[in-house]
N, C-alpha and C positions, 0 to 999 in steps of 0.2 A: 841475234837470237840468244838472249841471256835470261829468259824467263824459265828457269829450271827448278823443278820440284823433286824432292826426294820422297819416294813412297815409304810409308810406315811398314810395308812388307819387309824392307831391308833390316829392320830391327825386330822382326817377328811380331809386329803390332804390340810390342811390349816394352822394349828398352828405349823409352822416349828420352831418357837422360843422355844416352849415347847419340841419339838423333839430334838433339839440340846442340851437343858438342860438335857434331859434324857440320851443322848449319852455321853456327857462329864462328867456327874455326876456319871457314873458307873466306879469305879476305879479298878475293878478286872482285866479287860483286855479291849481292844479297841472294841467297838461295831461299827456296820455299819448301813447303811440305805438302804432300798429298795424303790426307787422312782416310784410311779405311773406316767405315762406320758399322761394321759387324765382323764378328769372328767367333770361333767356337770356344774361346777362353771364357769361362764363367765370370771372370773378373774384368772382362774386356771393357765394359762401359765405365766401370769405376776408374780404371786406368786412363781411359780417354777423357773422361770428365775432368780429371785432375790436370790435364794439359791446357785447358782453356786459358787459364791465367798464366801458366808457365810459358806458353808459346805465344803469348800476346805480342802482336806486332810483326810476326813472321808471316810472309805471304803464304796463302793456303789455297788448295783445291780439295775437293771432296770426292771420294769414291763411294758410290751408293752401295747398299748392302748386297752381299753375295747370296741372294735368294731368288727363286724363280719368279719372273714377271709373267710368264705364259701360263697363268692359272685359269681355272674354270671360274667364270663370273659367279659371285655369290658364295664361293667355297670358303672354308676355313683358311685355306692356303692364301687365297686372295686377301682375306681380312688381315692375316699376319703380315703379308707383304706390304699392305697399305700402312699398317701401324709402324713397321720398322723403317719404311721410307720416310714417313712423317718425322721420325726421330732423326734421320739423316738431315732433313731440312733444318732441324734445330741446330745441328752441328755446323751446317753451312753458315748460319747466321752467327753462331757463337765464335767461330774461327775467322769470320769476315772473309769467307772464301770467294773466289771469283768464277768458279765453275764446278759442276757436279757431273760425273760421268756415269752412264747407265750401261749395263750389259743388255744385249738383246734377249738373252736366255741363259740358263745355267745347265739344265739337264738335256738328255737325249730324248728324241721322240720317234715313234714308228714312221717309216717313210710315207705311209698313207695319211699321216697327220701333219706332215711338214708344211704344206700350203696353208692349212687352216691355222697352224701355230704362227706362221709368219704374219698372217692377217691379225691374229690376236696380239702379237708383239707390237705391231704398228698401233693398234688401238690403245694399248696400255701406254706406250710412249707418247702418243698424242694427248691422252688424258692427263698425264703427268706434266707435259709441256704447258697445257692450259693452266694447271695449278701453279707451277713454278713461275710462269710469266707474271701471274698476279702477285707473287712474292719477290719479284726481281731476282730470281735465281736462274743463272745461265746453265744450259743443259747441253751435254754432248753424249753421243752414242758410240760405243766401242765394238769393234769386231771381236767375236769370241768363238770358241769351239774349234776342235781339231780331231784328226782321224782316230787317235788312240782312245779318246773318250766318246767318239761317235756322236758328238753333240753340235755339229756344224749346222745350225739352222739357216743362216744366211751365208751362202757360198759367195764367191767373188762377184758374180753378176748381180745376185739378189742384194748383196750388201750395197753396191753402188746404186742400184735401183731404189733402195730404201730411202735414199736422200732426195730422190725425185718426189717421193710421196710425203716426206716430212717438211714442215715449214723451214724456211731458210734460217730462222733464228736458232734452230737446233743444229749444233755443230757435229762434226765427225771427229772421233778420236781413233787413231790407228795404233794398235798394239803390235809392234814389230815382231815380237816372239810368236804371237798367234798367227800372223800372216806367214811367217817362215814355216810353221808347222803345216800349213795348208799349201805350201809351195806357191803362194801368190807372188806375182811380180810387184814388189812393193813400189819400185820407182814408177812403174806404169800406173799403179793405183794412186800415187801421190799426184802425178800429172793429171789424171782424170778428175779427181775430186778437188784438187787445188786448194784455194782459200777456204773452201767449205770445211777443210780439216782445221780444227781449232786446238788440237792437242795430240800428243804422242805418248805412249808408254814405250820407252826404249829399253830393250833387253834382247839377249841372244839365247840360244838353246842348242840342244844336240840334234835337232831335226825330228825328234820323236816325242819328247816329253816337254811339258810347259815348265822347264827348269829354271827360267829366269837367270841365265848366266849374265855376267857383266857384258856390256856391249862389245868390248874388245877382247873378250876371252879367246885365247888361241885355239881352244877346242870347240869354239862356236860354229854353228851351221853357216853363218856368214863370217867370212874372213875379215880382218881389220880393213883391208883394202875395199872390200865390198860394202862394209859399213860406211866408210868414208864417202863412197859414191852415193849411197842412199842418203846420207846426210846432206850432201851438196844438192841433191834433188829436192829434199825437204826445204832447204833454205831458199831455193828459187821459187817453188810453187806454193809454199805455205809458211812464209817468213815470220808471220805473227803468231804462229801456234806455240802453245806451251809445250815444254819438253819435260816429261816425267822420267826419272831414273827409277826403274822398277826391278831391283835385283833381289834375289832370294837370300835369306839368312843362312847360307850354307858354307860359309868360310872361304868362298872363292874371291872375295874382295875384302879389303879393309879401308880405313878412312883415306889413307894416302892414295891407294889405287882408285878410289872413288873420285878424289880430287883430280887425279891424272886423267881419268875418263872425261870429266866435265870440261877440263881445259882443252882436251883434244876435240870434243864435240863443238865447243865454242870456236876453236881455231878453224875447224873445217867449215862450219856454217857461216862464219864471218869472212872466210876467204883468206885468213891470215896464216893458215897452215899450208905449206907447200904440198902439191899433189905428189 
């Protein structure tokens, strides 16, 4: 399992020069990049557009825009969502990406609306799957939401059930940090969904905030030993999944510690690191 992608979140969706240095400086094997396709920075798109030539040849995946997909049909919000997701499809092609991940939702909803919003999320995901299939764009769907934000639309059971309702071509992507915040049994989840899982966002946190700690941070909700156990399960049940490193730009890691984490991840998933 050496398909590893570094999220642009780690450089605050801005310092692409540092990101490229990290990518080309790692000599063990070729790393890739997961590009976010929206952010609040007014110069975001100008900065991202400039990377198309600079990053040419580097493996890529795409993160779809961080905007609500559970919109009211025909609303201005739906129109904006459609426009910005179309732009993300352009980046998919420009960076020669191999997958694009979607969130099921962004915001919180009243309890009385949860069932209808889950239905709406499925409708939107299916509609985009039809479109993306025509454009040869591979799609995955990520678990999102956690107690502090009160925006968990798909809980453990409903998230698993979602993939019974979606075509097999749509893969699952597990964000380990989001799963930790909801106290999901990640290893059980991995065993249940198995090869339907096509990707991971690997990160740790404090158990309360979506803080995107490094995976092996000693203050993390998951201990290094528990992380290793999780990775061994990932290697057995979803060995072909992409592994995304999704750390926050908060000073908790530097390039050398990033490399150290990658080597440990590969060592654990390949079985070359002792238990």
